[in-house]
N, C-alpha and C positions, 0 to 999 in steps of 0.2 A: 830191352828198352821199353819204357812205358808207352802206351798207345798215344798219350798226349804228345810225347816227343816225336812220334812218327807223323802225327798231323803237322807238327811244326816243320818237320823236314820237307814236307811237300810244298811249302810256300816260301821259298827262299827270297822272293821279291818283297816280302813284308819285313820291315825292320823289327829287330828284337824289342825295341821300346814300345812300338804300337801293339805287337803281339801280346806282350806282358800286360799292357794297359787294358786291352780288351779282356784278357783272362781275369784280371783283378776285378773289373766291373761285373762281368758275368758271374764270377765266383761268389762275389758278395751277394748278388741277387739269389743265387742258388742256395745260399745259407738259409734263406727264407724268413729272416727276422727283421728286415728293414723295408717296411711298406712304403715309406717316403721315397727312398731311393728307387724302388721298383716303379712307383707311379711316375716319378720324374723321368726315368729312363725310357719307359714306354711312350710317354708323351713327347719326348725330345728327339728320339732316334727312330729310324726305320732299319730293317735288317741290312739295307745297303750301306749303312754307316760302318759296318764291320769289314775288316780287310780280308778275312779268310772265309771260305765257304762253310767250314765247320762252325765258326762263331756266328755266321749269318743264320745257319740252320737252328742253332740253339736259341738265338734271340727270337726267331720266328715262332718257335714253340712257346717261348715265354709270352709273346704277344697274344698268341692264340689262347693260352690259359687265362690270361687277364681278361680278354674279351668275353670269355665264357664264365667269368667270375669263379674260376677254380683256383685252388691254392698253387703257389709257385714256390717250389723248392727242388732240391736235388732229386728226390725220389719221383716227384710228379713229372719233372721234365724228362727224366730217364724213361719213365713208363710211357709217356707220350711219344718219344722218339722210337721206342721199341714197337709200339702199336703200329707205327707207320714204316717199320723196317728201316729206320734211318739212324739207329744208335751206332751201328758200325761205321757209317759214313762220317760221323763226327769224332771217331776215334775210340768208341766204346766207353764203358763205365769208368775206366781209369782216366780217360781224358776229361770227363766231367768232374771227377774227384780232384784231378790236378788243378782245375780252375779254382775250386774252393781252397785248396792248399796254398796256391799262389796268393789268393786274396787274404788268407789268414796271416801270411808272412809280411803283408804290406801294412803301411801305416793306416790309422783310422780314417784319415782324410783322403787317402789315395783314391777310393772308388768315386767320390764326388768330383775330385780333380780330373780323373780320367773321363768321367761323363761329360764334364764341361769341354774338355779337349776334343772328344769325339763329336759332340754336338757342333762345336765350332768348325771342325774339319768338314763334316757333312754339309753344313750351311755354306761354307766357302766353295765347296765343290758344286753345290746347286747354283750359287751366284755366278761361278765361272761359266757354267753351261748356259745360263740365261744370258749372260753378257756376250758370249760367243754367238748365240742366236741373234741378239740385237745387232751385232756387227755384220752378220750375214745379211740381215734385212737392210742395213745401210748400204752395203756393197751392191745388193741387188736392186736398190732404188725403191724398196717398199717403205722405207723411212726417209722421206725426201726433205723434211724441214727440221730445224733445230727443235721446234716445239714438239714435234712427233717423237724425236729422240728423247727429249726430257721426260715426256709422259711415260715412254717405254721404260726408261731407266728408273724413274720414280717407283714404278710398279715392282721392279726387281728388289728394291730396298724397303718395301712396305713391311715385310715380315721381320719382327724383332729377333735379335739373337737369343740364344738360350740364356746367356748371362743377363741380358736385359730383362727377359721374362722372369728370371729367377730372383731378381733383386727384391729383397724383403720390402713389403709395403708398410709404411709407418701407420697408416690408418688402420690396417688389420691388427697391427701390434698393439695399438692403443685400445682397440676394441677388446682384445684378449685381456688386457690389463683391467679394463672396465668390468668385464665379467668376473675376473678374479677378485677384484675389490668388492663386488656385490656378494660373492660367496663368503668372503671374510666378514662382511657386515652382517650377513644373516647368521653366521656361525658364532659370532661373539669374539671378544678379544683373546680369550684363553683357549679357543677351540683347537683341537687336533686337526691338521690338514695334511698329514702324511702318514706313513706306516708307523705304528707305535713302537717304542723301544721298551716299554714297561717301566721306565724310570720317570717318576712323576715330575721331577724338576726339569726334565727334558721335554716331556710330552705336554704337560699342562694339567690343570685341574685345581681343585680348591687348595688354597694355601701352598701353591707351587710357583716356581719361577718361570715355567713355560718358556724355556730358553730356545728350543728348536721346533716344538710342535709337530714332531714326527719326522720321519725320514722321507725326503721329497725326491722325486725322480730327477735324473740329470746331475746329481751331486755325488761327491766323493768324501767320505768320512774316514779319517785315520784315527784309530783307537790305540794310543801308545801306552806302553807299560814296561817297567823294569822286569827282569826275569823273576817268575814266581809270584808276581803281584796279583794275578787273577784275570788276565785278558781273556782267556778261554771261558772262564765263568761269566764274564761280562757279555761275551758273544752269545753264550747259551741263553742268558736273560733276554737279549734282543731277538734272537731267533724264535724263542718261545712266544714272546709278545707279538711278533709279526705273524707267525703262523696261527696263533689263536685269534687274530683279527681277520683271518681269511686270506691274508696275503700269500703269494707264491714266493718261495725262498730257495736259493741254491747256496750251499756252503761248501767251499773248497777248504778242506782241512789238510794242511801240509805237515802239521806237527803231530797230530793224533790220528788214529784210525777211525774209520766211519763207525765201527762197533763201539769204540770208546766214546765218541760223541753221542751216539744213540743212547748209550747207558747214562751219560750225564743228563741228557734231556729227560729221560724217564725218571731219574732220581729227582731232578728239579721239579718235575710235575707232581711228585708225591708230597712236596712241601716240607715234610718233617721226617723223611726217611734218610738215615745216615748212609753215605756211600759205602761204608765198610760192610753194611748188612748184605749187600748183593754179592759179596765175595763168597759167602756161605749161605745160599738161599734156603738150605734146610733149617736154618735157625729162624726164619721168618714166621711170624704168627699168621693165623688165618686173616686177621684184619690187615696186616702188612701186605700179604699176598693179594688181597682184594685191591689195595691201593696201587700196587705195582701193575696188576692186570688192567685196571682202569687207565692208568697213565700210559701204558703201552698202546692201548686202543686209541687214545687221543692222539698220541704221536704218530701212529700209523695212518690216521685219517688226514694228516696235514698235507698241504701242497709243499712238500719239502724234498729236496735232493741233496744228499751228502756225498761228496766226491773226495776220496782220499788218494787218488792216483794221478790227477792232472796237476802239472807243476809249471806249465808255461802259459803265458798270456794268450797266444793264438788258440791253444787247446781249450783254455777257459772260455774264450769267446764262443767257440764251437759248442761246448757243453752247455753254456748259458742259453744259446739259441735252442738247443735240443730240449732243455728244461722248459723254456717258454712254450714250445710246441706241445709238450706233455701236459702242461697245466691248461693250455687253451683247449685241448681235447676234452678236458674235464669241465670246461665252462668257466675257468678262472684265467689267471695270467701270472707272469713273473713280475715281482715288484722290487725285490732286494737281493743283491749278491753279497755274500760274506766271504772273506778269505782270512785264514789264520796260519801264518802271518806273512807279510809282504817280503821280508828279507829272505824267506825261504823259496821265493819264486825263482825259477831257473831261467837262464837266458833262452830265447826262442831259437837262436841259430848260432853258427860259429862266429859270424861277424859281431853279433851282440856280445857273445861270450869273450871276445878279445878286448872289449872295452873295460875301463876301470869299473869296479863293482858299484861305486856311487853313481856312475852314469847309467849302468844297467837298471838300478833301482829307480832313478829318475824317469827313464823310459817306461818302465813298468807302471809307475804311478800315473804318468801322463796317459798311458794306455788304458788304465782303469777309469780315468776321468773321461776319456773319449768313449769308452764302452758304456758308461752311465748315460751319456748324452745320446749315443747312437741307438741304444735299446730303451731309452726312457725309463731307467730304473735307478735305484740308489745303490751305490757300492760302498761297502764298509770293509776296510782292510785293517787288520791289527798290525802293530809294528812294535819292535823292541827299541828301547833306549840303550845307548852304549853302556857297557858294564862299568867303565871308568867314571860314570856319572852317578854311581850308586852310593851317594851320601844319604843315609836314611832319613835325616830330618829335612833335607833340602828338596823342595818340590822339583820335579824334572822340567826341562825346557824343551821346546820344539827343536832347537838347534842341536840337541843331544840325541835325536833320533838317528839311527843308522841310515846313512844316505839322506840326511835331513834336507839338503837343498832342494832336490826334486820333490820330496814329499810335501814340504812347506808350500812350494809353488803350485802343485796340482790340487791339493786338498781344499775343499770348501770349509770343512770343519775338522779341527784337530782337538781331540780329547786326550787327557792323560789320567791314568789311574795312579794314585799316590797312596801306598800302604806301607808306611815306614817299618812296621813289624816284620813284613816279609823280606825287607832288605837287610835289616840288622835286628834280629830278635833280642839280642842282649842289650843293645844300646838304645833302642827305641823306647820312648815314653808312652807311645800309643799301645792300645790293646790289639790282639790279632784281628779283631773284627772291624776295626776302624779303617774305613776307606774313603778317600776324598777324590772327587771327580773335578778335574781342572779344565777349564776352557781356554786352550792356548791360542786358537785361531777360529774366527767365524767370519767367513766372507759375506754372509748375509745378515749379520747382526753384530752385537758387541761381544768382545772376548774379555778375558781377565777375570772370569767369575769362578766360583767353586761351590760345590755342595757335597754333603756327606751321603754315604751309603753304608749299610752294614754288610760286611763280607761274611758269607756263610759257606765257605769252601767245602765243608764236610757234607753239605746238602746241595752242592753244585749250583748255588744261586746267590744273589745278593737281595737285599730287601731295603725298604725305607728305614732310615735310622731309628733305632729304638730310643725313646726319650730317656735321658739320664735323670735319675732321681737322687736328690741330695737330702740328707736328714740333718737339720740344724736346730739350734736352740731358739726359743722364742725371744 
């Protein structure tokens, strides 16, 4: 039996609901990537708010670390408990790990909701104690008049509740908007204000549409494509542009191995090196070898994590937090998470696995959206359209995405890659390199637009469209 369960067995007077709520809240803090939740919890609660001695001890250590301006995460809390010979008293390392596991299996909103409930419970307990004291004073004759009682009771209710203190302030929100408008004013109408994708018509610039102006934190983009259209190549474009800008990136590759993705990145960085050339490196010229070596050095220097083993949302959340810690140790941060592709994401537990696949995808998409907001990063998830929608000449629709209902609802931006030649090489009138990007949904701007790209699959990249030249008579 895990040590976490032994701790649970010693507190039969604590309800399972309260025990799990405390584990979810503490586990989320121990993940170490939510500074806002940590600050709110330390401000709102005291160790006495927790129902078990083990949870009280863990939270006391968290408060100590915060007061000393030291990092708060699972290793730091475990080290502090060990230093004071208290790790065994809370159930050992497995009990701390169980807290994070419980948190990862909960909904994204659960830690905040449990914090509100715990803060309310502690406040109510404090009020009950103070009112009992007031009643004792009345019985003993120390509060002899109505006026004295009213003054005493007024003091009891002077402290606002956690919910009242946490209500957003419109004045502060307007001030944030004012500052954002000032930044936009100083930057100009076409300026990039997010992580670049490397696609001019999305990012902005001279003679561009500037449709998105970069990947902004707290948002979810769905990049949809029919099989073989080039969604991985598009993701390689975006990953390269983000990394070259200095942004921290994590890529979950569920379709290809990390080695394959790394090779695509290196090939794309070479600009004009055919992918087939790396299958037999002995045929590379000295100049080609130099290009490959330079490209490998650039890719190796990026703040990039490629994970080809993680397949569930809770583990992705954990790996994303770990990537952030890695980048922060280098003096950078995490800015974008990519996943290729969302329909390959597996259910996180047996309960989710028992649901219809469309509901699973909806839950995963909502989880990605929540992750983007919780961690203040942009999430890009590739997605496939249903094969029965593969009419080469007809542009795809968002309703044709596998599990489309949940994807459409959760996404801030839905882009579709339309390359007819990839769907029907014999019947398409377009050439293999003709690629159209369609804006199917944009929560923060207009949709219904389209712009061209040139697909260069043999070079693992796309490019701005080459101008077509026509020769005609005078």
